[in-house]
Structure formats: structure tokens, C-alpha cells
C-alpha positions as CSV (number, residue, x, y, z in Angstrom):
1,M,118.6,68.4,34.5
2,P,117.5,71.9,35.6
3,A,117.2,72.7,39.2
4,V,113.6,73.0,40.6
5,M,113.0,76.0,42.7
6,L,110.5,75.4,45.5
7,A,108.9,78.2,47.4
8,P,109.7,78.2,51.0
9,E,107.2,76.5,53.3
10,A,105.1,79.1,55.0
11,P,103.6,78.5,58.5
12,P,99.9,77.7,58.3
13,L,97.3,80.2,59.5
14,V,95.5,79.1,62.6
15,L,92.0,80.7,63.1
16,D,89.3,80.6,65.6
17,P,85.8,80.1,64.0
18,S,84.5,83.7,63.9
19,D,83.1,86.3,61.7
20,E,86.7,87.7,61.3
21,A,88.1,84.4,60.1
22,P,87.4,84.8,56.4
23,A,89.0,88.3,56.2
24,K,92.1,87.0,58.0
25,A,92.3,84.1,55.6
26,R,92.0,86.4,52.6
27,R,94.9,88.6,54.0
28,Y,97.0,85.4,54.5
29,L,96.2,84.2,51.0
30,T,97.1,87.6,49.5
31,D,100.5,87.6,51.3
32,R,101.2,83.9,50.4
33,F,100.3,84.4,46.7
34,R,102.7,87.4,46.7
35,E,105.4,85.3,48.2
36,L,104.8,82.7,45.5
37,G,105.0,85.3,42.7
38,H,101.3,85.1,41.7
39,A,100.1,88.4,40.2
40,D,96.3,87.6,40.5
41,D,94.8,86.3,43.7
42,F,91.1,86.9,42.9
43,I,90.0,83.3,42.6
44,G,92.2,82.3,45.5
45,R,90.6,84.9,47.8
46,L,87.2,83.7,46.6
47,L,88.1,80.0,47.4
48,V,89.6,80.6,50.8
49,T,86.7,82.8,51.8
50,E,84.2,80.1,50.9
51,L,86.1,77.3,52.6
52,V,86.8,79.2,55.8
53,T,83.3,80.6,56.0
54,N,81.9,77.0,55.7
55,S,84.3,75.8,58.4
56,S,83.4,78.7,60.7
57,K,79.7,78.3,60.2
58,H,79.5,74.5,60.5
59,V,82.2,73.7,63.0
60,G,81.8,76.4,65.7
61,V,84.5,75.1,68.0
62,G,88.1,74.2,67.7
63,H,90.5,75.7,65.2
64,I,90.5,76.2,61.4
65,I,93.9,75.8,59.8
66,V,94.7,77.3,56.3
67,R,97.7,76.2,54.2
68,I,98.7,77.5,50.8
69,F,101.5,76.0,48.8
70,P,102.5,75.2,45.2
71,D,101.7,71.8,43.7
72,A,105.0,70.0,43.3
73,R,103.9,68.3,40.0
74,E,101.9,70.9,38.2
75,P,101.8,74.7,37.9
76,L,98.9,74.9,40.3
77,T,98.5,76.3,43.8
78,V,96.9,74.2,46.6
79,I,94.6,75.8,49.2
80,E,93.8,73.6,52.1
81,V,91.4,74.3,55.0
82,W,91.4,71.9,57.9
83,D,88.7,71.9,60.6
84,E,87.7,69.6,63.4
85,S,84.3,68.6,62.0
86,S,83.7,65.2,60.4
87,T,80.8,66.6,58.4
88,L,81.7,66.5,54.7
89,P,80.8,69.4,52.5
90,I,78.0,68.9,49.9
91,V,77.7,70.7,46.6
92,Q,74.1,71.8,46.4
93,S,72.3,71.7,43.1
94,E,71.4,74.9,41.4
95,D,68.3,76.5,42.9
96,D,67.3,79.9,41.7
97,D,65.2,80.5,44.9
98,A,67.9,79.6,47.4
99,E,69.4,82.4,49.4
100,S,72.6,80.5,50.2
101,G,74.4,77.2,49.4
102,R,75.9,78.2,46.0
103,G,79.5,78.7,47.2
104,L,80.8,75.1,46.7
105,L,79.1,74.9,43.3
106,L,80.8,78.1,42.2
107,M,84.1,77.0,43.7
108,A,83.9,73.6,41.8
109,Q,83.5,75.5,38.6
110,L,86.5,77.8,39.2
111,V,89.2,75.3,40.3
112,H,91.2,72.7,38.5
113,D,90.0,70.1,41.0
114,W,89.0,69.9,44.6
115,G,88.2,67.3,47.3
116,V,87.9,66.3,50.9
117,R,90.3,64.3,52.9
118,P,88.8,62.9,56.1
119,L,91.4,62.6,58.9
120,N,91.9,59.6,61.1
121,E,92.4,61.7,64.3
122,E,89.5,64.1,63.9
123,G,88.2,66.4,61.3
124,K,88.8,66.9,57.6
125,V,90.8,68.8,55.1
126,V,89.0,70.4,52.2
127,W,91.4,71.3,49.4
128,A,91.3,73.0,46.0
129,R,94.0,73.3,43.3
130,C,93.8,76.5,41.2
131,A,95.8,78.0,38.4
132,H,97.8,81.1,39.0
């Protein structure tokens, strides 16, 4: 049986909800994807920007925590964003006149799958699995 090489666990990125949070999350993702040997990080940067922006806009207090790691069962990469809000994200329907609200709809079309895991203590984790 061949040995399975797992990427080293990276410490999560802890952010304050701010206008700078999405840019910091993108830099973290780019570094993490490089460590994992992924040549293309475009979709990952788009995903982490959307998730961190949503957390920053809708939480306002507390921390936002970003984790990026390989899926142990499939050749996918998991992007998780934890925040302290219990408000669950909602994918808006397509509306050509809307000025915002399309991010989760776009994300849902780009990823293998995604979801939300409410936490018992407080908050939630929004996760997405994408190909690399």
C-alpha cells in the first residue's frame, strides 16, 4: 500500500472584521496554496474573498478565522471561514437589477460543494471544497 503524503497543518489565519480582512485572507490563501503545491489560486482567492467579506460585513465584532487544508478523501482543497455570528448565509436568486448579493450564487457555481456548519458554542463555519 503506498504511503499517503499529507501537507503539514498550517496555523489558521485570525482576522478582525475590517476592510483589510479580505486582502489578508487572499495573501494567506496564496501562501497556503503554494505550500500545498497548487499552481492556480484564482478560484480560491475569489472564494476566500467572498466568505471573509460576508463575515466582515455581517458580523462586525469578534474574530474571523480562516483555515485552508487538503481534503483527506478527495483531490480537493477545503476553505473554511469561521465567525461568531449565528446568521446563516443565504444564496440570493438571480436579480439583474441588484447591486450586490451575487457572491454566494457565483461561489456555489464554482465549487465542488459548500455548506454551513453551525457551532454549538457560538457562530458558524462556512466551508467550500474546490478543485486545484
